[in-house]
N, C-alpha and C positions, 0 to 999 in steps of 0.2 A: 578641425581648427576651432579655436575658442573665440567667442564673441558674446557680448551681453552677459558675461559671467557663466556661460555654459559651453561645454564641448560639443562637437559633432556638427558644426556648421560646414556647409560646402556650397560651391557655386555651380549653377547651371548657366552656361554662357558667361563666364567671368569677364567683366569689363576691363579695359586697359587701366582705368584710374579708379581706385577705391582705397579707403582707409577704415580700419575698425578701431581707431583710437577714439575713445569717448563717444560711443555710438557707432554709426556706420555712415560714411559719406561716399556716395557713388556718383560717377559721371556716366549717365546712360549714353551708350554709343548710338550715333545716328543710324537710321535704317534698321531698327530692331523692333520686334513686336511679338506678341502672342495672339494668333488669330487663326481660325480654321473655316474656310469655305464660304460661309454665309455672306451675302450681299455682293462681294466682289470676286469671289472665287479664289482668293489668295489663301495660301497655307504658310503661316509664319510661325517659327518656333525659335526665335533668335533673341528674345528679350532676356533680361538678367534676373535670376532668382538666387538669393542668398538664404538658404534654409537648412532645416534639420529633418531627418527622416523620422516621422511619427506614425504610429499605428493605433487604432482604436479611437476612443474619444479624446479630444484635445481642444485647446484654445490657442489661437494665434492673434496677437494684438500688436499694432505698431502705431507710433506717433511720429509724424514726419512733416517736413516742409520741402518744397521744391522750387527751383527757379525755372518754372515752365515757360516755354517760349513759343512752341509751334503746335499746330494741329495734332492732336492725339498724343502729345507728351503725357506720360502717365507714371504714377508711382503708387505703391500701396503694398498689399499682401497677396500671396499666391499659395494655392494648394494644388499640387501637381502629382498625378499618378503616372502619366506618360503624355506623349505629344497629342493624344486624342481625348484625354480626360483630365480636365483641370478647371480651376476657378481662379480668377484674378479680380481684385477689387481695390478701389482707392480713388484718387483724384485723376481726372483725365480732362485735357483741354479739348473742347469741341466748339468750333466757330468763336474762338476767343473768350470762351466762358469756362470757368472751373466747374466741373460736374463731379458728383459722386457716381462712380461707375461700377457695375458688376458684370463680368462676362463669365458665363457658365458654358463649358465646352464638353460635350459628349458626342464626339465625331464631327459636330458642327458647332460653331460659336453662336451664342444667344446673348445679346447685349441689352442692358437696361441702364438708364441714367436718371438722376434727379439733381436739382440744384444743390450745390455745395454751400455750407455756411460761409459767411464772410469773415473767415479767420485764416491767418497764415498757416497755423499748425492744425493738422487733422489727425484724429485717431480713428482707426478702423479695426474692427474685431470680427473674427470668424470662429464660430464654435461648432465643432463636429460632434454630434451625438448620434451614435448608431449610423444610419444611412442618410442623415440630414445635416447640412451645414446652414447655420443661421448667420447672416452677415449684418452687423450693426455699425452705426456711427453716431456718436452723441446721444446714445440711448434710443435711437430710432432704428427699427428694423428696415433694412434695405432689400433683403431677399432671403428666401429659403430655397435651397436647392438639394437635389440628390447627389450624393457621392458614395460610391460603393463602400460598405462598412468593412472594417478589419483588413483593409488593403493599405500597405505602406504608402505614405504621402510625403513628398518633399514640401515642407511647410515653412514659409518665412516671408521675406520681403521681396518685392519685385520693382523693376522700373524698365521703361522702354521709350524709344523716340522714333516712331514709325516714319515720320515725314521729314523732320528737321535734322540738324546736325548734332543733336544731343543736348543734354542739360544735366544740371547737378541737383541731387536730392540728398537730404540729410535725415536719417532715421535716428531720433534721439532716444527712443525707448522701444524695445522690442521684446516680446515674450512669445515663445513657441514651446508648448509643453502640455 
């Protein structure tokens, strides 16, 4: 499928409502998430990813806005090898606050957050070089994490609504390559 001027896009857990006209607008379905074991024992692999398969070194960057409503509503980018090995990063609502969030999962999920800038639109970038992914936003590094090198990755944008009934997000600019 073509989006953002490039072929090869595909869905993991395609949502019921989405449009790739002039960017990508998605309504995250309620009771969706990516999470594995840590903290509450849950294993969730139901969030939405719209991505391209990439191998080797690459960059994924997305600029987006969301109509976040409920605890843990989230949108941003994802790098996924399989259900046990992935990274997601972006905005997440925690206790009514917008936070920049990074979750790294290698069999179990590891979550970090920092306050988000007070702007509607956010840009997140993940750069894979060898076995390292560096996540940045607004020129600030949020995290460096291991991701096996030379393994194909579904790389693109993601959203999920673990607690509420869903919400709408608009990705205005996305690059994956």
